[in-house]
C-alpha positions in Angstrom: 126.1 75.9 124.9 129.0 75.2 122.5 126.6 75.7 119.5 125.5 79.1 120.9 129.1 80.2 121.3 129.9 79.1 117.7 126.8 80.9 116.3 127.6 84.0 118.4 131.2 83.9 117.2 130.1 83.6 113.6 127.7 86.5 113.9 130.4 88.7 115.4 132.8 87.6 112.7 130.3 88.5 110.0 129.6 91.9 111.5 133.4 92.6 111.7 133.9 91.6 108.1 131.0 93.8 106.9 132.4 96.7 108.8 135.9 96.2 107.5 134.6 96.0 103.9 132.6 99.1 104.5 135.7 100.9 105.9 137.6 100.2 102.7 134.9 101.3 100.3 135.1 104.9 98.9 133.3 107.4 101.1 132.1 109.4 98.1 130.1 108.4 95.1 128.4 109.9 92.1 125.5 108.2 90.5 122.9 109.3 87.9 119.5 107.9 86.7 117.2 109.3 84.1 113.8 108.9 82.5 111.9 110.6 79.7 108.4 111.9 80.3 105.9 113.2 77.7 105.6 116.5 79.5 107.2 119.9 79.2 110.1 121.0 81.3 107.9 123.6 83.0 105.3 121.1 84.0 107.8 118.6 85.5 109.9 121.4 87.2 106.7 122.7 88.9 106.0 119.3 90.3 109.5 118.6 91.5 109.8 122.1 93.0 106.5 121.9 94.9 108.0 120.2 97.9 104.8 120.4 100.2 102.8 118.4 97.6 105.3 115.6 97.2 103.6 113.2 99.7 100.6 113.1 97.4 102.6 111.3 94.6 105.6 109.9 96.5 104.6 106.8 98.4 107.8 106.8 100.4 106.9 110.2 102.0 104.5 110.8 104.9 104.9 114.5 105.1 106.9 117.6 104.1 107.4 120.5 106.4 108.5 123.8 105.0 111.1 125.5 107.2 112.4 129.0 107.5 114.9 130.0 104.8 118.5 130.2 105.9 120.8 132.6 104.2 118.2 133.0 101.5 118.0 129.3 100.8 114.7 127.4 100.9 114.6 124.6 103.5 112.2 121.7 104.0 112.0 118.5 106.1 110.8 115.2 104.7 109.2 112.6 107.0 109.3 109.0 105.8 109.3 105.6 107.4 113.1 105.9 107.6 112.9 109.1 109.6 113.3 112.8 109.0 115.7 114.5 106.7 116.2 118.2 106.3 117.1 119.6 102.8 118.0 123.0 101.4 117.8 124.3 97.8 121.3 125.1 96.7 120.5 126.1 93.1 117.1 126.9 91.5 117.1 127.6 87.8 113.6 127.0 86.5 112.8 125.0 84.4 116.2 123.4 83.9 118.1 122.7 87.1 117.3 122.2 90.7 119.9 121.2 93.3 119.0 120.1 96.8 121.5 119.3 99.6 121.0 117.3 102.9 121.5 119.7 105.8 121.5 117.2 108.6 125.0 116.2 109.8 124.2 113.2 111.9 122.6 110.7 109.4 125.7 108.8 108.4 125.3 110.0 104.9 125.0 113.4 103.1 125.1 114.9 99.7 123.2 116.6 96.9 120.7 115.7 94.2 120.9 117.6 91.0 117.7 117.5 88.9 118.5 118.3 85.3 115.6 118.7 82.8 116.3 118.9 79.1 114.3 118.6 75.9 114.0 115.1 74.5 112.0 113.4 71.7 108.3 114.0 72.5 109.0 115.3 76.0 111.6 116.0 78.6 114.6 114.0 79.9 114.7 114.1 83.7 118.1 113.2 85.1 119.0 113.0 88.8 122.6 113.0 89.8 123.5 112.1 93.3 126.9 113.3 94.7 126.9 111.4 98.0 129.1 110.9 100.9 128.5 107.9 103.2 130.5 108.4 106.4 128.9 105.4 108.3 130.8 102.3 107.3 127.8 100.0 107.8 125.6 102.3 105.6 128.5 102.4 103.1 128.5 98.5 102.8 124.7 98.4 102.6 124.5 101.2 100.1 127.0 99.5 97.8 126.0 95.8 98.1 122.4 95.7 99.3 120.4 98.8 98.3 122.6 100.2 95.6 123.4 103.9 95.1 120.5 104.4 92.7 117.6 102.8 94.6 116.2 106.0 96.0 116.6 107.9 92.7 114.8 105.0 90.9 111.9 105.1 93.3 111.7 108.9 93.0 111.7 108.8 89.2 109.1 106.0 89.0 106.8 108.0 91.3 107.4 111.1 89.3 106.3 109.3 86.1 103.3 107.9 88.0 102.3 111.5 89.0 101.9 112.2 85.2 100.1 108.9 84.5 103.2 107.4 82.9 105.4 104.5 83.5 109.1 104.8 83.2 112.1 102.5 84.0 115.1 104.6 85.1 118.3 104.1 83.2 
């Protein structure tokens, strides 16, 4: 019985420490990742902007549902193993810039992704910049020390490269 109490106390202490560390971490962050693809800006932009087709090349997605526009902004909902997230297009300047924003307010995190496409040697540089806010202190700890702020961007960029039959390691 004493061992169970000690183990239980240690687990509770660990949880409290994780939550305290999370509470002291910055709520907001900005992170960027990029790759270069041997394709034109127009080709890449068309793929990125074709939200309904994303599950065909993004292994993390199960489906994408297009929603009704709100105030003239395109909205869509992605379904993955982690759940559903609703996004809206904030800026759409083909073939250079696309900005999407998380609409949902109850996820424990929110923010924008800015996709910037620019000419590069023999192709196009694709840069994603995440301006995120992590309100949930547990997510804040995990995002900083377990997953990293760039894990989702890295997976997206690798999948995008794969869509074009290329391999790329985000930097």
